[in-house]
N, C-alpha and C positions, 0 to 999 in steps of 0.2 A: 704615599709615595708617587709622585711623579714620574715619569718616563721622558727622556729626550732622547729620542730616536734619529740619529744622523746618518745620513748616506751622502758619500761624495759618488759622484758618476765616474766611472772607469778608472779609479783609482786602483793602483796595483797592490799585492799585498806586500811587496818587497820595497816600496818607494816610502818607506818610514824610518826615522831613526831607532824606533824601538824593535824594528824588525831588522836591523842588521846595515842598512845602507851606507855606505862608506863616505858619501858626501853631503847627503841630505840632511839637514838635522831638524826635527820636528818636536819640540820640547814640551810642546801642549797634548799631541797625541802621546808622548811618552809620560807626559803627567798623568792621563787618564790610565795609561799601562800600569803605571805604578800603585795606582788606586784600587786596580781593579785585576781582570784575567785577559790576557792576550791569548786567543784561540788561533794555533798556528795552523791547523789545518781545516779551516771553513771553506766550503764549497758552495757555489750558486748552483740552483736547480736548473738554470738556462743562462748561456752565456750571452744573451742578446738583451738589451735594455728593458724592453716592456714587458717581456717573458718573466724575466728574473725578478722584476719589481712585483709581478702579480702573485709570484711565490712566497716573497718576502710578506705581502699584504695579505694573503689568503692563508698560508701555512701549508701549502698543498703542491703538490708537484704539478710541472706544468700539462702533463698530458691528464691529470684530474681536473684541473680548472680550464683547460682548453685555449687560453689566450696564448699562444705559442709563439708568436711574433709582434713586432712592434704594429701597433694598429691593428690587432685582431682583439674585438670586443671582449670584454670580461663579462660573461654572459649573467644576466639578470639572476639573481637568488644565491651567486656565489657568496657566501659569508664571509666576512674581512674582520681585520682587526677593529674596527669602527663598532662592528655587530658585538663582538664579543665582548669588549671592554665595556660597553655601555651597560650592558647587562649587570657589570659589577659596579658600576655606579663611577666609571672613569670615562672623562670625554676623550675623544679622539681626533685631533686637529692635523691639517695639512699645511705645511708652509713648503713652496718649492714644487718641486717635479715630481710627476707620478709617471709619465709617458701611458697612461690609460686611456684607452678609447671606451667610451660608453657604449652599451648594448642598445643603441636607439631602437632598433626594431623590436627588441623585447619590450623595452619600456613602453613602447606605442601598442604593443598586443595587451600587456597587463594594465593599461589605462594610467601609466605613471607620468605625470608631467614633473620635467626637470626643474619646473620652479616650486614645487613642492618639497618637503624636508625630506622625505623617505626617496623622493625623484632626484633631489640635488645628491644625497649619499650614493645612491646608485650609480650615479655619473661620475662619481668621484673617489671609487674606491671603499665606500663606506666611510671616508672620512668628512667631517666638518671642515671645510676651507678657509682659512685666514688668509692665505694669498696663494694662488697656484699661478706656476710660470714654468713651464716645461723647457724653456730655456733656447730653443734652436729657432730663432726667429729669422731663417733664410726666406729670401724672397727673390723672385725673378720674372721672366716674362709670362709665366703661369700663374703669378700670385704668389702667396705666403705657403710656407711648407705646413706651419702650423695655423690653422683658421680661427685659432681664438684669439683673444684680445691679451695682449701682453702687458702686465703690471710694469714690469720692468721697462718695458719701452716709454709706458706713460710717465713714470718716475724720471728717465732722463730727459724727457721733455719740460717736464715741470723744472729740471734743473738749469734748462736754457741749450740742451744739445738740439740741433734743430734736425729737420728732414723727417721724411715718413718712418724711417727705421734707423734711429739711432744705435740699436744694437748692433747691426751689422757694420754703420758708418763711423761709428766711435769705440764702443765697448770691445768689438772684435775686430779692429783694423788699427793701424799704424799709419805713418806717415813715411813716403817717400818721394822726395822732390817736387813738393807740395801736391803730390796725389795720395788717394787712398790706397791703403797697402793692405789690402783685405787678409785676413787670418786664414780664410780659405786657401790660401797659397802659402806652403810650405816655407817658400823661401822668405816671407814676411815674418816668420816665427819669432825671430830674435829682434824685432822691432818692438817698442813700447806702445802699446794699446794708446791709442790718442783719447784717453780719458783721465779724470782725475781719480786717483786710487781708491779714495772712499766711495766713489759714484759707481765702479766696476759690480761686477754682479756677485760676489762673493761678500765683499762687505755690505751690499743692499740686503740680502736675505738675511744676513746676522742683525743687522740693524732691525728688520722685522721682525725677527726670532725674540729680541730683546723687547720689543715694544709688545708682544704676544704674551711674554712672561710677566711684564711689569701690569698686565691688568687680567689676568687669568684667575679665576677662583675656583675652589673645589680641585679635585684630582684630576690629572689630565695626562694625556700620552700625547706629546707633539712630536710628528714626522718632520723632522728639518733634513730637506732633498737639494742639496748643492748640485749644480749643473757641472760645475768643475770639479777636476782638471780635464773634463772631457774637451774634446776639440770644438771650436777651432783653438789651436795651440797658440794662444797670444795672450800675454799678460801685462798690466800694466807696469810703470816705473813704480818702485825701484826695484821689482822682483824679475824685469826682463833681463837683467844682465847680472844676477847672482851667481849663475851658473854658466860655464862654458865648455867648448869640447874638451876640455881636460877631463871635465867630469862624466863624460857620456862612455859608459862602460862598453867593450867591445861587444858584438852582438852575438847573442846565445845561439848559433846555429852551425849547420855542418852539412858538407856536401852530400853525405850520405843520404841526407834527408830529401836529397833531391834525386836519388837513384830509385827509379821503379818506385814513386809514392803512392800510397792509397790514392784511388781517384778523386775523392772528394778533397782531401790534402792537395794534392796537386792542381787542382781547379783553384782552392785559394791562394795557393803560391803564385799563380797568373795571373791573380786580379789587379785592379789598378792600385789599391792602397798597398797591396804586397811589393808590387814592382817599385812604387815609390820610397817605401821602407828599406827597400835592398840596397839603396843609394846611400853612402856613406855622408853626404852633404845633407840629406834630409834628416837623419838622425842628429847630426851634428847641430841643425837647426831647432828640430822638434823638441828633442829629450830635455834641453835647458830650460825651454820655456814650459814642458810639462813639469819641471820640478819647481818651478817658479810659481807656478800654479798651486801646487800642492803647499810650496812655501806660505804662500798666501792663505790657502786654507787652513793651515796650521796657526796663524796667527789670529785668525777670526776665530777660529777654535778658543785661542788664548782670551778673546773678549767675553764669549760666552761663559766660560770657566770664572772669569773674575767676575761677572754679573751675579753669578750663584753664590759665589763667596761673599761678595758684596751685600746681597740680600739674606745671608744665611739660609739658603734654599740647597745649598749643594748636599747638604746632610740629608735631606729629603727627596732626592734627585736620581733615580737611575739613569747612567748616561751609556748609550751604545753607539759606537763607531764602527761603520762597514762601507761596503761599497756593493754597486750591482753587478759588476763584473770588473776584469783587469782589462790591460792593454798590450799587445805584443811588443808594439815600438821596434820592429825588425826582428825580434828573436824568432826563430824557426822559419826564416824568410819572409814572416808574416807581418801584417798591420792590423789595427783595430782587435778585436775580440774574436767571437764566432765559435771556435773550437775548442779543444779540451785540455791543450798544455797547460801546466801551472799557470804561466803569464796571464792566461784569460779565466779560468773557470776557478782559480782559488783567490780569494778576497781577505783582505784584513777584516779582522774582529776582535774587538776590544769590549767588555763589558764591566762597568762600574756598577756595583751595587750598595748604597750607602750604609744598608742595615748591618747590624752585628754578627748577623749569621755568615756573613761573607768575610769577616776579618781573617780566616785563617789562609786564605787565597790570595790576601793582597798583593800586587807586584808579582805574582807568579804566571807561567804560561801554562797552557792545556793543549797537549797533541791529540786528542779525542776528535775522531772525525765525527765533524760538525756540519750541517746542512743549513742554508740561510732559512728554511722553514721553521727551523727551531726556534727563532726569536719570536714566532707568533704565539708557540706554546709557552715561552719563557715569560712573555708579557702577561698571559692570562694567569698563570701562578703566581706572577710577583701582583698581579692586582687581587689576589685573595680568591681567585678561581678555580675550578678543578678543569683542567684541559679537556675539551671535549673531542677525544681521540677517534671518535668516528667521523669527524669533520676535519681537523687541523692533522695533519700527518707527521707534523715536526713534532719533537720530544723537549721539554723544558730543559734549559741550561741551568738551572738553579742549584740542583744537586753538585755539580761541578764547581759552581760558585762557594757552596759550603764546604767543600774539600772532601766530598763523599766522591765514591768510584761505582757509580750507578751502572746497571746492568745496559749495555748500549750497543749502538749499531756496529757491525762488522764490516760494512761497505757503504760508501756513498754513491749517490746516482746524480747524472746531470742529463739534460736532453736538449737536443736542438733540431728544430723545424727550420730547413731552409728551403722549404719550398717557393718561398717567394723571391729566389735569388737568381741571377742569372747563371749561377752555377748547376743551377737544377737541370735548367734548359739545355745548358753545354753538354752536360752528362746524359741527358736524354731521361733522366728519372721524373717518373710522373709525381704530382704533388703529394700523393698520400702514401708515397715510397721515400721522400727527401726529409728524411728523419734519422739523425744521430742520437745515440744514447752512450753514455760514459758509466761506467761501474769501477771503483776504485776500492780497493781492500786496505789501502794504506802501504802496499808494496807496487802490485802490479795494477795497471789501469788499462781496461780494455775498452774499445772504442768499436761498437756495432754500427753498421750502415744496413738500413733497409734496401730493398730493391737488389739484392743478389750478391753484393759486393764482398769482399774478405773483408774481416775486422783488422784492427791496428791491436798491438800491444806493446807496452813499454814496462820495465822493470826499474823503478824509482830508485831502488836500493843501490845496484849496479851502475844504473844510467840516470842518474838524477836529472839531466839536462833534456831527456826524453829525446835523444837522437836515434836512437836504434829501435826500428819497428820490429819487434820480435816475430810478428805475424808473417813477415815475409817469408819464414822458412817454416820447416814444421818441428822443430826440437821442444818446443814450448805448447803443444796441445794440451798436456794436462792442466798447464795454468789456464788457457782458454778455455777449455771445458768446465773448469772450476768456477770461472767468472760468469760465463754463461749461465751455469747453475743458480749464481747471485741475482744475475737480471732474471731470471726466469722467476725467482722466489720472490723478486719486488714487483714485476709484472702479475702475480697473483694476489697483491695486497690487494683488501678490500677498500676499494676509494669513492665508490657511488654510493653507498648507501649511507647517505648523511642526514637522513630524517629518524633514525632510530639509533641510539647508543647502544653500548655492550648491556648496560643497566638497565636501561628500558626493554631490551630483549628478555633479561632474565625475568624481570618483573613481570613479563606478559605470558611466561610459561604457565598453564595450566589455569589461565584466568577463565578461558571459558566455559570450564567445569561450573564455575559459580554463575556464569550465566545461563546455564541450563543447556550447554551443548553437551551431549553425552552419546557420541555414537559408538557403535561397535562393541556394544555389549550385550551378554546373553541374558541376564536376568537381574543386572543393577546389584548384584553382589561384588562387582568389581571396582567400585567407589564406595567412599564413604557415604551412608544414608543420607547425609545433610544434602548432597547433591541431587538425590531422587526424590526428596522429599515432596516437591511441587507434583511431580508425576505418580504420586501414589494417593490412596483413599477411596472412598465408595464412590459409586457413579452418582452423580446429582441428577442427571437427565439421561433417557434413554430416545436416541433418534434412529435406532435400526429396530427392524422387526424382530420378532422372536424366532431366532434361529432353529427351535426345537418344533415349529409349527411345520 
């Protein structure tokens, strides 16, 4: 069985038809949901792009792998999907974005050349690369944001789009009065991108994926990672005007959230992107474009499904649809992601397993507390392996797909390191303390902030919109203490003993006896005679004097 692991950047869990969106129809996402299981309580282990993705790729929490922010290198030696799956005879390929920063210093220390096979895999999260394009080709007076070559830009140039950076000038810009209307400016979000739709980013990567599948041999896992619907929020015709302001829901926010907010929350409410999304005219421009980008993603997913059906390989291909985090879109007075409200930390997760063992659950939903790190474990088990649970901290979802009810986690964890942000400086928080932790037990959600700040607490049963921070008062101290107990339990996990499994350790017990290490005995009767056999018998030579002389 092959694995088609598709990730959409910044796709909210509730912006799909099968998730109940009132206006956005996504028949192809819905089609996969009808074939498989839709997990309705899936949480990422960090609500920031790079760190979240490293959790997906390693199956480990952010504080375990250490790459807790964009462009924090994933240290040499961290095992990833490619390492685990290749041991099982499955190739592991990348198509699109990873937001991974290579540990160049670590590679140099170990003498790993990036041109070697092992070096290239270390530099690409363990994947073999079919085509990598991280998709943010911003450029300014100091050069490019991303220093790597853009295959997508090269493609656009080959199609006749001129200039140094057609990604910026055409794929992510419209036209206003014969001038470039950059997608970086929210006011241009309603303009059609100045590009033929088939040349825009999502169709381009879809075509590369079909090319990959047409030539692939053997069993493979293909991580197809789309940049959209991530900003810049601009989309080509006909998707640019499929939705209008009448399809923009009222922002889910409440004035009580601005009354004595948690210091970190208050800092984020006051940042540039939050202030932009607090304006109705911004939401009325951006959200229809965001929906158009999702609609285009859905149509391109249809192309992939049609290809699998036409080649009779759908029956042999596991399909996973998910995202690295959500998008506030003005909810909670915020934009972007970063914090732990559902709009940011909860993601769509749909899994189709073609095997007959998954027949009982087709077209169902599952409300178990799922973490993004569970996919690494799922893929290892799907490939026929035993999950190395001393390395991978997630748990396989296959029992849920088979209709079983496994012994499961009682809380989900997410982490956020904001040490690189202006908010840490504004709050006077040292980098080592600029960390947030979320623990969610299915009802109560606690956010702990290092640096001596109070926590935040929400009751998602009584307050599903997460407006009322119960930690502002003293009435919910028992719930706070209970959740802190869960956080402490998680903090005591065995996360760094990655070179010996539980089975290895059990097999080691007593092995030294057979190697003749027999301390602490009085006369040897304490162990079986076989262990002392080498140490018994007549003396063959005497090298000491006669003690009776």
